[in-house]
N, C-alpha and C positions, 0 to 999 in steps of 0.2 A: 663209393669212395671218391673224395675230392683230392686229386693228385698233389696240388701245391701245399697241402697241409702236412705237418709233421705227424708221426704216429701218435704223439701225446695229444695234439690238438684234435685229431680224428677221434681218439678214444673218448675225449670229453663230450664231443658232439654226439657220438654214438650212444653214450650213456645218458644223454640229455641232461648233463650236468651244466646247465646254462650259466649259473653263477661262477662255476669253476672256469668255464670257457671265457667268460668276460674278464675274470681276474688274470688268466694267463695271457689273453690278448692284450689287455692294458699293459701288462708287464713287458710284453714283447715290443709294443709301441714305445714305451718309455725307454727301453734298453737301446732301441735304434737299430739293432742288428737284423731284426726280422719284422720291420715295420709293416710291410704289406700283409704278411700272414697274420700279424696281430690285429690289424684293422678288419681283415676278412673274418677272422675268428669271432671278434666282437659282433660284427655285422650278422653273421650266421646265427649267433646266439640271440641277438635282438629279433631277427626274423622269426625264429622258432617261438619267441615269446609274443609275437604279434606286434612288435614295435617296428613296423615296416619303414616308416620315414627315417628313424634313427639308423636302421640297418642299411638303407640306401646310402646315407652319408658315409658310413664306415667303409662300405664296399667301393664306393667311388674313390675314397682315399687309398684303398688298397690298390686299385687299378692305376691310380696316379703314380704309385711307387713301383708297381710291377704289373703290366697288363696281361696277366694270364688269361687264357681262354676260359678256364673254369670260373675265374672271378667274373668275367663278363657274362657268362651264361647265367650265373645266379643274379647278377644285377639286372639283366634283361627280364628275368622272371619276376623280380620285385617291382620293376617299373610296370610290367603288365598288371600286377596285382592292384596297383594304385591308378590304373587306367592312363598311364603315361605311355601310350602306344607308340608315339613317335620316337621317344627316347629308347623304348624297347627295341624298335626296328633298327635304329642307328647302332645300338650296342651289339645287336646280332651281326650287323654288317661288319663291325670292327672285329668281332670274335671269329668271323670266317677266315681272317688272315692268319690267325693262330688258334685253331679250334681246340677245345678241351681234349686232353689225352685220356680221360676216364669216361666210363660208360654213363655215369650220372650226369656229367656235364653235357655229353652229346644228347642224352634223352631230354635234358632240360632245354637245350636249344630247340629240339624238335617240338617240345610242348609249347614254347613261346611262339614259334613260327605258326603252329596250329592255332594258337589263340589269336594270332593276327590274320588268320584265314588263308595263310600261304602253305597249303598242305604239300605242294610239290617241293617246296624248300625244306619242309619238315622231314620228308621221307628219308633222304640220305643220312640224316643224323640218327633217326631211329634205327636204320639198318646198321650203322656203326655201333650204336649202343648195344644192340642185340648180339652183334659179332664179338664185342668185348666182354659181354656178360650174358651168354646164352641161357643161363639158368634163371635169369631174372624174368619172371612172368609179367611183371608190371611193364617193363620195357617192351616185351613182345606184344602185350596188349595194345600199347600205343602204336606200335608198328602195324598191327592188324587193323586198327581203327582207321589209320591214315590210308592204308591200302584200300579199305572199303570206300572211303571218301573219294578216292581217285578212280573208282570203278574197277579195281584189280581184284575181283571177287574171289577167284580161285586161290590166289596167293594169300588173301586175307583168311580164307577158310583154312588153309594149311597151317597158318600161324596160330589160329585159335585152336585147332585140333591138337597142336603141340602142347598148348597150355592145358587143355582138358585132359590130355593123356597123363599129365603130371599132377594136375589138381582137378579131379573129376567133379568137384562141387563148386568150382569157380563160377559164381553167379553172373558176374560181369561178362565173362567169356561166353557163356551160354546165351545171354541176352543179345550180345553183338552178333553171334553166329546165326541166331534165328532170324535176324533182320536183314541179313546179307542178300537174300533172294526170296522169291516166292517158292516155298517148299512144295513138293509133289508127293504123290502116293508112293513113288519108288525112291525118292530122295528126301528124307526128312529125319528129324531127331526126336520124334514124339515119344517113343518108348523110353529113351534115355532121359528125356526131360521130365516125364512123369515121375520117374524114380528120383531124380535130383530134386524136383520140387517137393515131393512128398517128405523128403528127409531134411529139407532146408529149415534152418532156424527162423523163428518169427523175426520180422524186421526186413532189412534191406535185401537179404538173400532170398527170402520168400517172395518179396515183391518182384524182384528182377526175374527170378525163374518162373514165377506165375505169368508175367507178361510174355516171356519167351514161349512158354508152353501154349498159352492162349493164341499167340500169333500163329504158331505152327498148326495147331488144331484147326484154326480157321482156314489156313491154307489148304489143308487136306480134306476139307469138307465137313469137319465135326464142329459146326458153328455153335450148336447148343452147349456142348461141353466147354467150348472156348469162352463163351459168355459167363457160364456158371463159375469157371475158374477166376475170371476177371472180377466178377462181383464179390467173390470171397476175399481175394487178396486186396482189392481196393477198399472194401469195408474195413478190413483189419488196419490198413494204413490210415484211412480216414479217422479212425478212432484215436490215433496218435497225434493228430493235428488239431491245433487250437484254431480251427477255421470257422469264421462267421461270415456269411454272405454279405452282411451289413458293411464289412470292411471294404469289399469291392464296390458296393453301392455308393459308399462315401466318395470314392475316387471318381466314379462316373459323374456323380453330382457336382463335384468340385470342378471337373473339366467343363461341364456345361455352364456353371456359374461364372467361370473365368472368361468365357468367350467375349462378352461385351467389352471388357478391358483390353483383351488381345486385339479385337477388331479395331479398336480406336487408337491403339498405340502407334506412334509415328515409326516408320521403317527407315532407318538410316543406312546408307551405303549397302544396299541389298546385293547379295552375291549374284553373279550372272550364271552360275552353274545351274545345270538342268538335270538333277538326279531324277530317277524314277522310283517312287516309293510304292511298294506292293504291300498292302495292309489287309487286315481282316481277322476273323477268328482263326486260331490255329487249325490245321488239318482241313482246310477248305479249298486247296489248290494253289496256294501261294508259291510253293516250290515249282509246280508245273509252269505257272506264268513266268516266274523268274527264269526258268530254263528256256522257255520260248523266246523271251526277250534277249537273253544272253547268247542265243544262236544268231542274232543279228550282228553283222560285221561292225556296226557302230556302237555296240553296247558291251559292257562287261558286268558280271555279277560280283558283288563284294560280300554276298551272303547276308546274314542277319546281324546288322550292326546295332550296337547300343549307343551310337553316336548322337542321335537326336535326344533320347532321354538324358544322356550325360550333358549335352549342351544346355538343355533346359535346367537341369539340376545346378550346373555351374552358374548359370545366369541368376537363378534364385538365391544361391548361396546359403541355403538352409542347412541346418546341422542334423537333420533327421537321418537315421541310418538307412532309410530306404530311398531308392532313386525316384520312385513315383509315389507321391502321397498328396493329400489335399493341401497341406501347407505349401509344398513346393510348387504345385500348380498355381495356387493363389498368388504367391510372390512373383513367380515367373511371368505372370500376366501383366505385370507393370514394367517388365524389361523391354529393351529395344529388340524387336524381332530381327532386325538386320544383323545385330551382333550375334544372336542365336544362330542365324543362318550361316554366318561366316565361321563360327566355331564348329558347327556341324560339318561343313565342308572340310575344314582343317582336320577334324578327327577322322573323317572318312578317308582322307588322302592316304593314311597309313595302310589302308586295306586295298588300295587300287594298284593294279599292275600295269594298266594301259591308260594313263591319264589323258590321252587324246580322245578317248571314247567316253560316252555317257555311262553312268553306272546305275545299277539296280540295287537298292537296299530293300531286302524283303523281310524285314522284321515285322511280323504280323501285328505286334502290340503297338506299333506306331499309330493305330487307329485312335488311341487316346490323344495323340499329338497332331491330328489332321488339321485342326484350326491353326495351331502355331506354325505347322509346316507350310500351309497355304500363304501365310504372311511372311514367314522368314525365308522361304525359298520360292519366290514369285514365278520362277521358270520351271519349277518341279512339276512332273506329271504324277498324279496320285491315282492308284488303281486299287479298288477294294474288292476282294473276292467274296462272293456270296454263295451259299450252298444250302440245300434243303435242311431246315433246322433239325429234323430228326437224324439225318445222316451226320450233321455237325456234332450233335451230342454224342452219338455212338462213336464217331471217329476220335473225339477228344477223350472219351472214356477208354478207348482201346490203345491210346498212345501214352507211354510213360515219359512225361516231361522231366525236366531237371528237378530232381526231388529236393535239392537244396534251395530252390527258388520258391518263395512264398506266393509269387504271382500265379502259380499253377495249382494252388491248393484246391481250387474249385473242381479239379478234373477227376476226382476220385469217387464222386457220387453223381448218379445220373440226374437227379433233380437239382443238385447244385449247379451242374453244367447248364441245365435248362434255364435256371434263373439267371445265370451269367449271360447266356445267349439272349434272353429276353431284354436284359439291360443293354447289351451291345446293339440290339435291334433299335432300341430307343435312341441311343447315341447316334447311330447312322442316320436315323430320321432327322435328328437335330442337325447333323452336318449337311444333310441334303437341303434343308431349309436355309441354313446359314451360308452355305457355299454352293449355290446352284450352278451345276455344270462343271464344278471344279474337280470333283471326284468321279471317276468312271467306276460304276458298279458292274462287275463282270460275274455272271452266274457260272459256276462250275459245270452244271448240267448243260447249259447252252454251249459252252466250249467243247464239251464231249460230243454233243449232237452236230455241231457245225464248226469244226475246227478252223477251217479256212476263213469263214465269214467272221467269226469272233476274233480271230487273230488279226484280220485286216482292221477291225474296229479298234482293237487294242493298240496296234502300231500307229493308227491315225491319231488316237488320243495322245500318244506319247510323242507325236511329231516325227515319226520315223517312216522312211520309205518302205515299201513292200520288199520283203526278202523271202524267197522260197525256202531258204535254210530254216526259217522259223517253223515250218511245218515238219522238219526233220529234227526237232529239238533233241530227240533221244540219241542222236549221233554226236551231239556236242560233247567235247572231251573234258570240259571243266569239272572241277571237284564239286561234290555235293555233300554237305555235312549235316543234313537233316534226316528225320526218319523216312522221308520220301525218296531217299537216294536210289533205292532199287526200282521204285515205280517209274521215276522219270527217265530211266534208261530204257524204258519200253515205249513203243508208240502209244497213242491215245487208246484207252480201253474203257469199257463200261462196267467193270466189275464192282466199282464202288458206288454206282448210282442206285439209289433206293435200297441200299444194303440193309437199312433198318427194318425193312419188311420181313427179313428172315427172323427177326427177334420181336415181332409185333406184340406178342403177349407180354414179354418182359418189359417192353418200352411203353406199355399202355399208360402208366402214370405220367410219363413225359408227354405223350400225345394229349392227354387230358389237360395237363398244365398249359400247354401251348394253346389249346382250344380256349381255355379260360382267359388267357392273355390276349386273345384275338390274333394270334400268330398262325397263319394258314399252314397246314401240313399237307403235302401232296403224296 
């Protein structure tokens, strides 16, 4: 419930009577006696209809008339939706002076803080939201997720178990719970998960519970059953996707074709900022390296930003619905790299908490933008993680990425992943030739075998002095919001090296594919 609204307005929104809400809001604005509520009501109706820009205008006018915290919370949410992160952050700061009085408003503020990567700031809002509405499992889930990002595992478990006690088939809760820690023979949920997964309806619930069950089966040593479950749920999900590997091939090809124009473009007023970009295929150790770097007193992590893709998209000005596509890459190649770099730094600023330190942006997909980054950010250090191709395929297959993002559609079929990896391999060879010495390639296995030696090499490439704290990365208290959160809170371990050999028979088609592509498998 949104407190500033009258019961009549709330009823219209609750019933999704958007036309009625707009009529009532317009009448209130025209009448003048409830102008703020009227603008807010119209804005919420527009937001529900997907008319976000119109909604923002109305809610801004509502706040100009009456700066309720609830109004500001919703405005911050809408700013975040259209990637106006600076405006979202400023609106949140204003809302803190007069925070929402209702649970939804506080949960909304928490969600926007989380979207901006500030999980510590999000936490108290989720705590208040759950306190105001303890029966709302969506609010409690957000609290549990944030606790997990902050490393407060036991509290997160307790919150999720409260949800599961009330909603035994809540697939999101089971998936989050399974990933909180490495399960053991004496502490796991395998029996419960088998039952939940077997009765889950086809679709999202079956996918989420399948991944949760497979993860815990793997943890307790039942690796064969884990992979069998994953193959089944991923195959079912893959059938629902209109994925064609040619779509990704076209993007790789466009990036390579655009390089001559990018390399020749004049760089005007290049930024002096020196970010550290950690790139590579997902699940290859990028979070580990991010954590090592963030343990240095001169560095902070800002997580996985979309700042570079968005800066390139803005420079291109293309109207395509996707951030990364061939047209956008081609048009951006004629833009001023200096302007892209300045825009990137400005977007990243909203995620920085210690602007006196260098920052790490560990969005793996920035490998597509390595050429632009090298030109747009002349002082940036770029580090690309490399990992055994077979382990990379298996790790991508075992991880459930954002199901709403089309960029991860390759990850539900072993041979699709292998084809994607092979194309990634060719792109990295391209960057190696085009940008000699500019990108440090760091092998995950080498880091595991020689932590100190590879860490020294990493810090030297990034222009950082040696710090013993980087060897104790697992003690670093910063939030981690990737699937590797539990792993990077442990010291270096070898569990994931050559994991693919446990499934050599099932992965034989992948090995044969790599052999045919000339990609060595160890």
